[in-house]
N, C-alpha and C positions, 0 to 999 in steps of 0.2 A: 678447201675446208667445207664448201657447200655439200660436197659428196659425203664427207664424213658425218656431217650433220644429218643428211638424208638417211644414211645407213645407221643412225643412232649411236655412232661411235663418239660423238661429242654432244654433250647435253648442257654443260656449264663451262664458262671460261673463267677460271679462278686458280690461283690467287694472284690477281693483278696487284703488284706492289710497287708503284713508282716512288712511293715515299722512301723506300730503302735506297733509291738512287738520287734522293734529294729533289725529286720531280713532283710537280703538281699533277693531279689527275687530269687537269685541263691542258696539260702540255700538248702542243700540236703533234708531237711524235705518236701520241696515243690515239689520235683522231681516227685513223683507218680501222683500228680494232673496235672502237665504239660504233663506228658506222656499220661495219660488217656484222657485229653482234646484233645491232638493231635490225638490219636487213634480214638476217637469218633467224631472228627472234630467239637468240641464245642469251640467257642471263649471264651477267658478269658479277663475280665476287671481287670486291675491291678492298684491299687492306687500307684501313684508316685508323688513326688514333695512336695508342702507344705501340712502340716497337720493342726492340730488345732492351732489357734492363741495362742501363748504362749508355743507351743510345749510341751516338757516334764514337764513343770512347771504347766500344767493344771491337776487338779485332774483326775485320771484315765488314763492318757497318759504318765506316767513316762518312759515307754520303747521306746516311739516314738523317732526316730532319723532322722533328715533332710538328712544326708548323705546316708541313705538307700533308699532315693527317687530318686537318680540319675539314669536316664534311661540307662546309660551305664552298670549298674549292670545286665541288662537283656541280654547282648550279649551272654554269655555262654549258657543261656537257649535257645536262638534262634538258636545257632549253634547246640545244641543237638536235637532241635525239629524244623527242617526247615519248617514243614507244620503247625505248631502251629499258629493259628490266635489269635492275641493279640491286645488289644487297651490299650494304656497307658492313664489312667484317669488323668485329669487335665494337660494333655500334658507334664507331668514331670516338670512343672514350679517350680522353676525359671531356670531350667537347659535347656534353649531353644537351645543353641548351641549343647548340647549333644543329645537332641531328634532329632534335624535336622540330625546329623550324623547317628543316629540309623535308622531314616526313609530312609535316602539315601541308606543304606546298606541292609536293611531288608524290602522288599516290603510287607510282611505279617503283618507289624506293622501299626496300625492306632492310632490316638489320639482323646481324647474328650476334650471339653473345659468346662466341668461341674464345677460349683462353681466359677471358675476364671471369667466366663462371668457375674457374678453379685457381687462377693465377693471382688473384687479389684477395684480401681479407673478405670473408663472406658478408660482413656488415656493410662494407663499402660497396661491393657489387650489388647487394640487395637494394641499397639506397638508390643506385643508378637505375636498376631494373624497375623499381617502384615508380620512379619519375617517368620512365617511358610508358608504363602501363597506365598510370594516372593521367598522363597527357592524352590518352585515348588510342595508343598504338599497340595494344596487346595482340592484335590480329596481324601485325607485321614484324613480329620478333621470331627469329629462327634459332633453334638450338644448334650448338656446335661445340666441338671440343678442341679443335686446332691441334690434334695430336697425331704424330707420326712415330715418335720415339718414346713416349711415356704413356703407354696405353692405360696404366692404372689411373691416370687423371680423368679418364672418361667417366669412371665411377664417381669421382669427386664432382665433376661437372653436373652429372645427373642429380646427385644428392643436393647440390646447391640450389637447383631449380625446385626439387621436391621440398626442400626445407623453407622455401619462401612462403611464410604463413599469410602473406597479403595476396597471394595468387589463389584463385579458385581452382578446383580440379579441371574445369573446362579450360581455363587459361593455361594451365600446365600442359594439357593435351595439345592445345594450339601451338605452344612453343616447341614441344617435343616432335609434333608431326603435322598437324592440320595446316599451319601457316606455310610450311615448306611445300606440302602437297599442292596447295593453291598457287603459290608463287611459281613452282616448277611445272604446274599444270599436269599433275599426275591423276590417273583414274583411280577408281575404288580399290584396285589391286596394286596400286603403287607404280604402275607403268605410265610412261608418257602418253598423254592423250593424242589421238590422231585427229587431224582436221577433217 
């Protein structure tokens, strides 16, 4: 893997989704991945929060557990790996209070809004997004769509951010690009910065 990182073939390790196997992100089986990502300075995108509608009752997802999506389960990982860059996918929704506590204590943590920005009623999503912004974390929110098979939802996700009347134009630009560029350490042309 170090060679692939050096060659620029691996830039992010995502979507890590132990919750779908009923595992905590702090499970010892994941420790080598977190250690290697920290050593190589590769960000990790970790699925947390809601999973498939219907959860473990959906065919193929019997091991999924809502409780394993609580962002506070990440705390011991972050203590063991203080230089690990991690973004919590789906901002750990519905555990908004918990993700705010995590963001407050661990500046290397960012969140994305993928799927929540089109998969939930807009009013509900906007209320959660507003809480993150009003808590002071507008510079650590990343845009995402979580789309591989329904590309039309990307437009809906963009419209959902654009329609958030409580966001300034600058905050929208931050969510759409600036925050990700900083988190991923991209240069002005959008390429990875070299050391």
